[in-house]
N, C-alpha and C positions, 0 to 999 in steps of 0.2 A: 230356441227362438227368444231373442231379447224382448223385454217388456218395453212398451211404449213409454217414453220419458213422462207423460202425463197420465199413465195408466192407473196411477193411485187416486186420481180425481174421480168422484162419483159422477160429475158432469161428463167426463170422457167416457166412462163406462156405459152410461145411459144413451148418449148421443152417438158414439161412434162404435163401441164394441158390441153392444147388444144386438143392433140390426144385423151386423155381420155374423154374429153367432146364430142368429135365427136362421139366416140363410144356409150357413155351413151345416147346422145340426139337422134341420128338417125333421124327418121322422125319427132320427136317432135321439132327439130330445127326451123321448120317452124312456130310452135306456139310461139316460143320465139320472133320472129321478127314481129308477127302479129300486136301487139299494135302499134308499130312504123310504120309498113307498112301502116296501116289505117291513121295514123296521117300525114304522109309525102307524101302518093301517090296523086299526083295531079289528077289522074283519078277518085279517089273516093270521092274527095271534091265537095260538091255542092256549086256552086257559089251563093252568095247573091247579088241581084240586088239593085239599089238604092231604089226601091220600098220596097224590102224585109227588109232593114235595118230600115225602118220607122215603121215596124210592132212590137208590143210590145212583141211578143213571142220570138224574137231573143235576148231580153235583159233578165237579171235576174228578177225574179218575184218582182213586186212592184218598179222597177227601177225608174219610173218616179215620184214616190212618195218620194223617198229618197232625203235627203239634197243634193244639188249640189255645195255648197260653205260652207266655214268655218263659215261664218256669219250666215248661216241658223240654226246653233245649238244654244240651249238656252245659255244665258249668266247669270251666278249667281256670284255675289261678284267680278265683273270684271274679271271673268274667263269664257271661252267657255267650256261647259260641254258636254262631249261625252260619252254616254253609250255604251260600246262595247258589252253589253249583250242584246241588242235590235236589232232585225234584220235590221230594217230600218236605224238605226244610224251606225251600222257597215257597211252596204251596202253604206251609205252616204260617209264614209271614202274612200271607193274605188272610188266612183263617183267623189270625189274631186281630187284624184290622176289621174283619167282619164282626167278629165277637164283641170287640170294644165299642163298635159304632151301632150294634144292634139296637140299644135303647133309644136312639134317635129316630128309628124307623118303626116303633111298635104301633103307632096310630094307623099305619098304612098296610098292615098285614102281619099275621103270626108267622112264627118260624123264621123271621128275618128275611123272608122272600122278596120284600119290597126294597131291600137295601140297595142303594144305587152302586155299591162298590162290587156287586157280583160280577160285572163285566170283566174285571181284572183277573180273578183266579180262574173263571171259566175260559178266558182266552189262553191262559197258561195250560189249562187241561186240554184244550183242543190242540195246542201245539205239541204237547206230550203225546197225546193219543194218535196224531197223524205223523209222528216221527220227526217233527221240525225242531226238536231240542238236541237230537243227536248230532254227532259230528259229520257234517256233509262232505268233508274232505276226504274222509276215510283214513286219515293219517293215524287216528286213534280209534279205539273201540268204544269210546264214550257214547253211551246211549243205544248201542246195538250189539255190543258184545256180551258174552256170558257174564251174568252177575253185574251188568253195567246199565240195566234198564233205568235206573234212578238217576244216572249221571247227565248233567246238563253240560253240553260242550261250549266252551268259550269261542269256538270257531263258527258256531251257529249264528247266523244274522238274526233269526227270530229270538234266540235266547239272550243275545247281547242287547238288543233293543228292549226286550222285556225287563232286563235288569232295571232299567230307568222307569219302568212302570210297576215294579215290585218293591225292590229294595229302597229306591228313593222315596216312595210314598211312605214307607215304614220309617225311615229316618226323618222325614218331614213331620210325621206325627209325634215322633220322640221329641223333636225340637219344639213342637207346640205344646208339650206336656200332656199329650193326649192319653198316655198311659199312666199318668201320675208319677209318683216318686218311686223309681225302681231301686231295688236293693243291690242290683249288680250292674256293672258296665256291659254294654252290648258290643261284641266284637263280630264283625262281618269277615268271614275268611275270604281271601282273594282266590282266584283260580290259579292253576299251576303255571300258566303262561299268560302273556298279554295283560299283566296286572295293572299296567299304567292306564289302561282303557277305562278303568272304573275308580269310584271313590268308595270308602268303607266306613266312614263315621260321619256324624253331623258336622263336625268341624272340617273335615276333609272335604266333604260335599259342598259345604258352605263356601269354601274357598275356591273350588273349581267350577260349580254350577249354581251360583247364588240365585239366578232368576227362576230355575227350576225348583230349588229348595223352597223359595218364597212362595211359589204357586201352591205346592203341596202343603206347606205349613198353613197357608191361608185357609185351605179347605178344612183342615182339622181344627183350626182356631174358629172357624165359622160354627162348626158343629158344637164346640164347647161354649160358645156365646149364646147358643139357643137354650142352654139349660137354665131354668128358673125355679126357685123354691116356692112351693104352694103354701099359702097362708093356712090353708085348712088341713093339709096333709104334711106328714113329715117327709114323704117322698118327693123327689123332683119331678118336674115335667118339662117337656121340650117343646118350644114353639118354632119348630123348624119349617122353613118355606122351601118346599122341594124344588121349585124352579130356581131359587137363589142357591141352593146346595148343588144343583146340577150346573149352574154357571160356574161355581168355584171348581167343581170336579173336572169339568171338561177343559177349563182353562189350564188347570195342572196337567191334564192328560196331554193336551196339545203341546204344552211346554216340553214335556219329556220327549214327545215324538219328534218335535222340531229339533232338539239337541241330539237325540240318539241316531236318527235315520242317516243324516250326512256323516256322522262320526263312524258309523259301521258300514259304509257303502263297500269298503273293500272286502267285507265278508260275503258279499253277493256272488262273488266270482267262484265260490265253492258249490253254488247251486246250479241247477239247469237254467237255461235261458227263460222258459216259461215261469218257473218258480221264482226267479229273481224279479221278473216283471211283475208277477202277482204280488210279491212282497212290497215292492214300491207302489203299486197301485192301491193296495190296502192301506198302506201308511198315508197316502194321499187322500184316500176316501175319509179318513178319520176326521180331517178338518171339516168336510161337509157334514158328517154325522154330528160332530161336536156342535156345530152351529144350530142344529135342530133341538138341542138339549135332550137328546134321546135318553130315556130312563133305562139305563143298563142293570135292570134287576134281574132276579133269577129266572123269571117267566120269559121276558122278552129276549134276553141274551140266548136262552136255551133254543128258542125257536129260530132266532137269527142265525145261530151257529150251525144249525142244521143245513144251512144253504151255503156254508163255505166248503171248500175242497176237503174231502175225507182223507186225502193222502197227499204226499209231496207231488208236485207236477213233474213230468218227465219231459225230455226234449221233444217227444212226439206228440205231446198233448197240445191241442188247440181248441179253444172254446169258440163256439158252442157245440163242438163235435167230439167231446170226450165220451166214449161209449159206457164206461163204468160210473159216470156222474149222472145225477138226476137232471132233468131238464131245468129245474130251478137252480141247481148249482151251476150249470153251464151258463144260464142267463146272468147270474151274479157275476161270475168271472168275466163275461163280456161286458157287463155294464161298468165294472170296475176299470177295465181297459179303456173304454170309450170315455169314461169320466176323467181319467188321468190324461189321456192324449188331448182331450178338448181343453182342459185346463192349462196344459202345456202350450198348445197352439195359440191360445189367447193370452199368453204371458201372464197367467194367474188371474186374469180379469174374471173368469167364471167364478172363481172362489170369492173374489172381491164382491161381485154382484150377488152371489148367494148369501154371503155374511151380511150384506146391506139389507136384503130382503128379510133375513132371519133375525135382525137386530132387536126386534121388539116381539113381545108375545102375540100381538096382533098379526104381524107379519108371518110368525110361525103358524098361527092358526089358519091363515089364508093358504099357505103352502100345503098344510096338511089336508085341507079341503080339497085343494087341486090335486093332490096325489091320490086322495081317496076316489075322486072321480075317474082319474086315469087307470087306476088299478082295477076298478070295477067295470071299466068300459070293455065289452066283449070284443070290440075291434082292435084293441091294443095288442093283445097276443097274436092275433092272426096276422096283423101287419108286421110284427116283429119277427115272425117265423117265415115270412116269405124270403 
């Protein structure tokens, strides 16, 4: 469906699109906010204690085996070599970003659990655990053959999109000087095929995707800018504003998704119809989640990901009637589908309206209050299940 020629105008959205949307959505409007309600509602988030965060299951699979510093990667010819197509090494890139940025989040919790970067490695871990990084075409044994469990397939839509949410942030951090002066040059190894679909250095990525690099560089430059020297102490302290940090982080996240999703649309053909639709629906939902400034820390992301599909979807899966999924997982799948379809039917006006409402902290507070009322209304679930 083509967008109305004036659909970019707030006046058009409020006077023309919103009334039609209200008529169209009806009771389904509750489904549209379910995903964000689950993410933002403090009543539904299960708190992680100090004991909980020490358990391995709150971290991505094999987290403690992944490299934790740049020096942990192999050095060949005076270059540090990182294979982005090995799960442990891609996970290690995230671990380094978490370790280097930990000092900026010490005031909001111990063990780095409030670091807003946790959403990225936890997403990769969910993709690994559910088989979404393996070769969906079965042309190779990558990801599901003997001794191939750490292999990330370049044919995987999830893995290809994730590259722009893992390696690109890492290179953006390098360009910002986030790691300080490195003794060795970093070399990102390309995949065995489809090499032209990716960039592998700060200079290479700067020339191909300057806007995406700018966005990630800006996030890490913001963190660096918050460091101040104490007059009384020799140590530094950080005056980070979490809402501002979330603004920079989600702006970069959306930039990566906006570039990678259309670029890798041809990878969707390797997956089942329901899985391909879910991938597109999930990518579309990121725009809505980003506008809320959702804090993707260890606690919130863990709870949220428990509501995502625990396996790849097959041709016979149809939400909300997937028997081996929980009721909540079925509801989230259905909500993502409704959200995507409604935004599509309104020519993107739903997202425009959402962003307008969420453009200020006051607006986000109102939406969170509305969502809280909806999620705690005992009539909501009963009406959705009819």
